[in-house]
C-alpha positions in Angstrom: 130.6 46.7 135.2 133.4 44.2 136.1 131.7 41.2 134.5 129.8 40.0 131.4 126.2 38.8 131.6 124.1 37.0 128.9 120.4 36.4 129.2 117.7 35.1 126.8 118.4 34.4 123.2 121.3 36.0 121.3 122.9 35.0 117.9 126.2 33.2 117.7 127.9 36.4 116.5 127.3 40.1 116.8 125.9 42.0 113.9 124.6 39.1 111.9 121.1 38.2 110.8 119.1 36.9 113.8 115.7 35.6 112.6 112.5 35.1 114.3 110.6 31.8 113.8 108.5 33.5 111.0 111.7 34.6 109.2 111.5 38.3 110.2 114.6 39.8 111.8 115.1 40.7 115.4 116.4 44.2 115.7 119.9 44.5 117.3 120.7 47.6 119.3 124.3 48.3 120.4 124.2 50.1 123.8 127.8 51.5 123.9 129.8 53.9 126.1 132.5 56.3 125.2 131.7 56.0 121.5 132.6 52.4 120.7 135.7 52.3 122.9 134.4 51.2 126.3 132.0 48.6 127.8 128.8 47.9 126.0 125.8 45.6 125.7 123.9 44.3 122.7 120.1 44.1 122.9 117.8 42.2 120.6 114.3 43.7 120.1 111.2 42.3 118.5 110.7 45.8 117.0 112.9 48.8 116.0 113.6 50.8 119.2 113.6 54.0 117.1 109.9 54.0 116.4 108.3 57.1 118.0 104.9 58.6 117.2 105.5 62.1 118.5 107.8 64.2 120.7 106.9 67.2 122.9 108.6 69.4 125.5 107.7 68.8 129.2 108.3 71.0 132.2 109.4 69.4 135.4 111.1 71.6 138.0 113.4 70.3 140.8 114.6 73.6 142.3 116.3 76.8 141.1 119.9 77.9 141.7 120.5 79.9 144.9 122.6 82.7 143.4 123.9 84.4 146.5 124.6 81.4 148.8 127.6 81.8 151.1 130.7 79.5 151.2 130.2 77.9 154.6 129.2 74.7 156.3 125.6 73.7 155.9 123.2 71.3 157.7 119.7 70.7 156.3 116.7 68.5 156.8 115.8 67.3 153.3 112.4 66.2 154.5 111.3 69.9 154.6 111.5 69.9 150.7 109.2 66.9 150.3 106.5 67.1 147.7 104.0 64.8 146.0 105.2 62.8 143.0 106.6 59.6 141.5 110.2 58.3 141.4 111.4 61.0 139.0 108.9 64.0 139.5 109.3 64.0 143.3 113.0 64.7 143.2 114.3 67.9 144.8 117.7 69.1 143.6 120.0 70.3 146.4 123.6 70.5 145.0 125.1 70.4 141.5 128.0 71.3 139.2 129.1 70.2 135.8 130.0 66.7 137.0 127.2 65.7 139.4 123.8 66.6 140.8 122.2 65.4 144.0 118.5 65.1 144.8 116.3 63.8 147.6 112.8 62.5 147.0 109.8 61.3 149.0 108.0 59.2 146.5 104.2 59.3 147.1 102.7 57.8 143.9 103.2 55.2 141.2 103.4 55.7 137.5 103.2 53.5 134.4 105.2 56.0 132.4 108.6 54.9 131.3 111.7 57.0 132.2 115.1 57.5 130.7 118.0 59.8 131.8 119.7 60.3 128.5 122.7 62.3 129.7 123.5 61.0 133.1 124.2 57.7 134.9 122.0 57.5 138.1 122.9 56.1 141.5 119.7 55.9 143.5 120.1 55.1 147.2 116.9 53.6 148.4 116.7 54.9 152.0 113.2 53.7 152.6 111.1 51.4 150.5 111.1 48.1 148.7 109.9 47.1 145.2 111.2 46.4 141.7 113.1 48.1 139.0 111.7 47.2 135.6 113.9 47.8 132.5 114.6 46.4 129.1 117.1 44.1 130.7 114.5 42.5 133.0 113.3 42.8 136.6 115.6 43.7 139.5 114.5 43.3 143.1 114.9 46.5 145.1 115.6 46.4 148.8 115.8 49.0 151.5 119.3 50.5 151.5 120.2 49.4 148.0 122.4 51.4 145.7 120.8 51.1 142.2 123.3 51.9 139.5 121.5 52.8 136.3 123.5 53.6 133.2 122.4 56.6 131.1 120.0 55.8 128.3 118.4 53.0 130.2 114.6 52.9 129.9 113.1 51.9 133.2 110.3 52.1 135.8 110.8 52.0 139.5 107.8 50.7 141.4 107.4 50.2 145.2 105.3 47.7 147.2 103.8 50.6 149.2 104.0 54.4 149.0 103.5 55.0 152.7 107.2 55.7 153.3 109.5 55.8 150.3 112.7 58.0 150.4 115.5 58.3 147.9 118.8 60.0 147.6 119.7 60.4 143.9 123.1 61.1 142.5 123.3 62.1 138.8 126.7 61.5 137.2 127.6 63.1 133.9 130.3 60.5 133.5 130.3 56.7 133.9 129.8 55.4 137.5 132.5 52.7 138.0 133.7 50.2 140.5 137.1 51.8 141.6 140.0 50.5 139.5 142.1 49.7 142.6 139.3 47.3 143.7 139.9 45.2 140.5 142.7 43.1 139.1 144.0 43.6 135.5 141.2 41.2 134.2 138.4 43.1 135.9 137.7 40.7 138.7 137.2 42.3 142.1 140.2 41.7 144.4 140.3 39.8 147.6 141.0 43.1 149.4 138.0 44.9 147.9 135.1 45.8 150.3 132.6 43.9 148.2 132.7 41.3 145.5 130.7 40.0 142.5 128.5 37.9 144.8 127.2 41.1 146.4 126.1 42.6 143.0 122.5 41.8 141.8 121.6 42.0 138.1 118.2 42.0 136.4 116.4 38.8 135.3 115.1 39.0 131.8 111.3 38.4 131.5 109.2 37.3 128.6 109.3 40.0 125.9 106.3 42.3 125.8 105.4 42.6 122.1 102.6 45.2 122.2 101.8 48.0 119.7 100.1 51.2 120.9 101.3 54.5 122.4 103.7 54.2 125.3 104.8 57.4 127.0 108.5 57.8 127.7 109.8 60.7 129.8 113.4 61.5 128.7 115.7 63.8 130.7 118.4 65.7 128.8 120.4 67.6 131.4 117.7 69.8 133.0 115.3 69.5 130.0 112.5 67.0 129.7 110.7 65.6 126.7 107.8 63.2 126.4 108.1 60.7 123.6 105.2 58.5 122.5 106.7 55.1 121.6 104.9 52.9 119.1 106.0 49.7 120.7 106.4 48.6 124.3 110.1 49.2 125.1 110.5 45.9 127.1 110.4 43.7 124.0 113.9 42.1 124.3 114.3 38.4 123.4 117.8 38.5 124.7 120.8 40.7 125.6 124.5 40.3 126.5 127.3 42.6 127.6 128.7 44.6 130.5 126.2 47.6 130.6 123.0 47.1 132.6 121.4 48.4 135.8 122.5 46.6 138.9 122.1 46.8 142.7 124.4 46.6 145.7 123.2 46.9 149.3 125.1 49.1 151.7 124.9 46.4 154.4 127.1 44.2 152.2 130.0 46.6 152.4 133.0 45.3 154.4 134.7 48.4 156.0 138.4 48.7 156.7 139.6 49.1 160.3 142.9 50.7 161.2 145.2 51.1 164.2 144.5 54.9 164.0 141.7 56.8 162.3 141.4 56.1 158.6 140.5 58.9 156.2 137.0 58.9 154.6 138.6 57.9 151.2 139.2 54.4 152.7 135.4 54.0 152.7 135.1 54.4 148.9 132.3 52.6 147.0 132.1 54.1 143.5 134.1 56.5 141.3 133.3 58.9 138.5 134.9 61.8 136.8 135.7 64.5 139.3 133.8 63.0 142.2 133.6 59.8 144.4 131.0 58.1 146.4 131.9 56.7 149.8 129.8 55.3 152.7 130.1 54.8 156.4 128.8 51.6 157.9 129.1 49.9 161.4 132.7 49.0 162.1 135.2 48.4 164.9 137.1 51.5 166.0 140.8 52.0 165.9 142.9 49.8 168.1 145.9 52.0 169.1 145.7 52.4 172.9 145.5 56.2 172.6 143.4 56.3 169.4 140.8 59.0 168.9 138.0 57.4 166.9 136.4 60.7 166.0 137.8 62.3 162.8 140.4 65.0 163.1 139.6 68.6 162.1 140.3 69.0 158.4 140.1 71.5 155.7 139.1 70.0 152.3 141.0 72.5 150.1 140.3 70.4 147.0 136.8 69.1 147.5 133.3 69.7 148.7 131.9 67.0 151.0 128.2 66.0 151.1 127.0 63.5 153.7 123.5 62.0 153.5 122.6 60.4 156.9 120.8 57.1 156.8 120.7 55.5 160.3 122.5 55.3 163.6 124.5 57.5 166.0 126.8 59.9 164.2 129.8 60.2 166.4 131.1 63.6 165.2 127.7 65.4 164.8 125.0 66.7 167.2 121.4 67.2 166.2 121.5 64.7 163.2 118.5 62.6 162.1 118.0 60.2 159.2 117.3 62.2 156.1 119.5 65.1 157.1 122.5 66.2 154.9 125.6 68.2 155.6 127.7 70.1 153.2 131.2 71.1 154.1 132.7 73.2 151.4 136.2 73.4 150.2 138.3 76.0 152.0 136.3 76.0 155.2 137.6 73.8 158.1 135.3 71.3 159.8 135.4 68.4 162.2 133.8 67.1 165.4 131.6 69.4 167.4 132.5 70.3 171.0 132.7 67.3 173.2 132.4 64.7 170.4 136.2 64.1 170.2 136.5 63.4 174.0 133.3 61.3 174.0 134.7 59.0 171.3 137.9 58.1 173.2 137.7 54.5 174.6 134.7 53.5 172.3 135.3 50.2 170.5 132.7 50.3 167.7 130.2 52.5 166.0 126.8 52.0 164.5 126.2 54.5 161.7 125.1 54.4 158.1 125.8 57.4 155.8 126.4 58.1 152.1 129.1 60.6 151.2 129.8 62.4 147.9 133.1 64.2 147.6 133.4 66.5 144.6 136.6 68.0 143.2 134.9 71.1 141.8 132.8 73.5 143.9 129.1 72.7 144.2 126.3 75.1 143.5 123.3 75.2 145.8 119.5 75.5 145.1 116.7 77.3 146.9 115.8 73.9 148.4 119.0 74.2 150.5 118.1 77.7 151.6 114.6 76.6 152.6 115.7 73.4 154.5 119.0 74.6 156.2 119.6 75.1 159.9 120.4 78.7 160.4 122.7 78.2 163.4 124.8 75.3 162.1 127.9 77.6 161.7 127.7 78.3 165.4 127.5 74.7 166.5 131.3 74.6 167.0 131.2 77.4 169.6 132.0 76.3 173.2 129.0 76.5 175.5 
């Protein structure tokens, strides 16, 4: 995170005795990244966060690898994979490699179980639904079209006001999700030229500590393995915390897009970075202002990256037959671009209304059987002239 936050009660120095009114000690937990060499937060618990009654294996499946998938362009309707479940069990894995994994989910039910992704940062795009994210750090209001950035190791619950229509696009990052470095100055402040600023970022508000002894189930995810841990104390028992690591929210509608004289590449719509992949988004914007500009993208061959687009809302200028909740995958080494008639139709247009989330990876993606079951069989033929 680009800025420091302090909430609740914290001692005057780190790693010193911090006493409760009765003389007992609060328990300090250092929540650090990259060993002790990068950003961190210090959390102050009423009880030791290490107290667990028991640990057992748990089986939650999200989809199996599709071993004989072809290298080609794909379009799929993720809604066909929908199943019953809560914010973590309803996830259907679509694409993955050693750097990133992508899921969609239709969340149909609530849960009071706590959840922790121990090995991956999560970026949850809330396509449909509103509610609250509860964590050790406090309560974060969740709005439709929010990006929720949740650091690995965070214990949290995600609850919605209604479960009639909740849809998520989830990105697991096996490296830190960051605000791009070229958006920040040398002191970490977001630049005037950045497409969003600190005012657009929402952070949790610490609530009164819950000091309650019992048996509290925590589902922990370690890569593709799950364990259920019974905690002896309620995990939201912080009296205070400070630092630069915490869950936060940014809404896609706050993104200020760039506009150019001629068509800008997708990388100019960057939102977040991580190791070996980036997250971009497309939002309503004015089109290019050269008198002979072609607003639709040029045909291109991503020889170094796989490109995933999750379609959120609007009229997608370069694609036919796209609805909200669809995804496309254009793999490295296979050319793609506007479908027949879309280039010509874009000429003379002055603006676009579209929302989409894009993930570009720099290592090839593997596909799951969910892609096979949800894909359009004739997408490869959609560039043929009629």
